[in-house]
N, C-alpha and C positions, 0 to 999 in steps of 0.2 A: 604565158605565165603572168599572173597579175602582180602588181607592185607589192601587195601584202604577202604574197607567197615567197618573195625573196627575203623577207625578214624572218630570220630563224628564232631569235630571242631578243626582245627589246631590252634596252637598258632602263633601269628604274632610276629616276633622278629625284633628289631632294633639292627643291628650289627655295631659297630663302628670299622673301620679298622684304621683310623687315626683321628686326631682331626677335620679334614675337610672333611673326606670321610665316608659317612654312607649309608647303604642300608637296605631296608626292604625286608624280604623274608618269605616264608611260608614253613616250613619243612614238608615233608611227610615221616614218618618213615616206609619205606617199604624196602625190600631187594634190589629192583631195583633202589632206589634213596637214596642219602645221602647228607645232607646239611652241612657236616663238611668241614672245610677249605673253599676253593673257589668254590666247586662244586655247581652247580645249581640243583634243583630237576629234576630228569629225567622224572617223570610222572606228568602230569597236573591233578589237582584235581579241585574241585569246588572253586570258588573265595570266599574270606572272606566275600564280600558283600552278596553273595548268602547264605552263611552259617549263617551270623548274621541276615539277614532278616527273616529267618525261626524261629529264636529263640527269637527275641526281638519284643515287640510291637512297632508300628510306633509312634514316638513322635508327639505331636501336633505342636510344634515349635522346630527348632534347638536350641541347646545350644550355646548362644553367648559367644565366648571364646577369651580371650586375651592371647597371647603366648609371654613369655620372654625367649629367647634363643639366645645365641651369634653366634652360627654357622649357617651360611646361608644354608648350605647343609642340616643339621639336621632340621632346621626350615621349609624349603620347603618340605622336606619329611614328616615331622610330620603333616603339614597343609594338604598335599595331602591325607595322610592316614586317618586322623581324619575326613576330610570332605567327603571322599569316604565311609568309613566304619562305621562311627559313626554319630549320629545326631548332628553334630557340624557345626557352622558357625563361622569362624575366623573373628573377628571384628577389630583386630589390633595386632601388634607385636612390640617388642623392643629387642635390643641386649645389653642394659645396664640398670643399676638400676635407674639412674636419669630419663631417658626417660620413663621407665615403671611407676615410681612413679608419674611423672607429668601427664601421660595419665590417670592413674587410679584415680587420684584426681579430674579430670575434671568432674563436675556434668552432663555434656551433654553426656558423654560416658557411654553407657549402656552395661553391661556384666553380665554373670551368673557364669562364671568360669575363673580362671586365672591359667595357667600352667607355672611354672617358673623353670628354671635351677638354680643350685647353683652357678656355676662359670660363670661370665659374662664378657664382654669386659671392663666394668667399674662398680665398686661396686660388689655386690653379690645378689644372690637370697634371702639370709637371710635378707638383707636390704629391699627388696621388701615385704617380709612377715611382717616385723616389721611395715612398713608404711601402709600396707593394714589393720592392726588392727583398725586404726582410721577412716576407710571409712564408711560413713553412708549407702551405698548401700549394700544390702544382696548379697553375692556371696560365691562361694566355691573357696578355694585356694589349689592347688596341686603342689607338687614338682616332677619334672621328671629329674633325674640326673644319671650320671654314677657312682656317689659317694654316693649311698644310703646305707651307712654303718649303723649299729645300732646306733652309736653316732649321725650321721647326721640326721637320721630319728627322733630320740628323740628331737634334737635341733629344727628341722623344726616343729614338732608337738607342742613343747613349744611356738614357735613363731606364732602359729595360722594356720599352714597347716592342711587341713582336711585329706589329704592322701599323701603318699610319694611313688613314683613309680621308679623302676630302668629302665633306658633306654634299657639295654640289655636283660631284662627278663620280664618286666611288661607292654609291649605295649598292649597286649591282655586285661590285667586287666584294663588299662586306658580306652580303648574303651568301655569295659563293664561298667565301672564307669560312663562314659559320657552318655551311654544309660540309665542307672538307673536314673541319675539326670534328663535327658530329659523326662523320663516317670513319673517324679514326686516322685520317691523314694529318700531316703536319701543318698544312695550310701555308706552305712556303712558296707555292706556285701561284701564278695569276698576275693580272695587270698591276696590282698595287704592291706586289712583293718588292722589297728593297734589299739590296745586299750591303 
């Protein structure tokens, strides 16, 4: 059995080099390829889309998702990744708290999921979480941050976040969470689930 055959489903990582430069890559842990540092994987493997499509049921409708992220590069990468690999349709974005809260409070805006970063250009993701508690519309709130420390996770959950994901380690878990929600599951299982 080759080394690649032992890898069933690679993890997708979001690696932040600087505040404005982020990239997604798929590591293949084989002797011929190494994803440490700036090296790109030497061997090509199956795409994440192909891997996920074999494991997940196809959703009836995409998950209408609103993204609150201040970095344009990260926001665009996240949108591309979620729409390609997950059952997600991004219905809007914001880079600051006030824009996000105004959009979320408009009754005409329909959404199923809000993905919010903690640190924004104006205000914070914690303020978005606080404001979303009073919304009449049923939705899930998740935090995607480089600062997912135990204290931040606790604070986010206290403010109503359903899940907290780390940008550098939990992109794969976020995609799986979106797939669970789109398939009608609660999304409470998986590696990033917290009690």
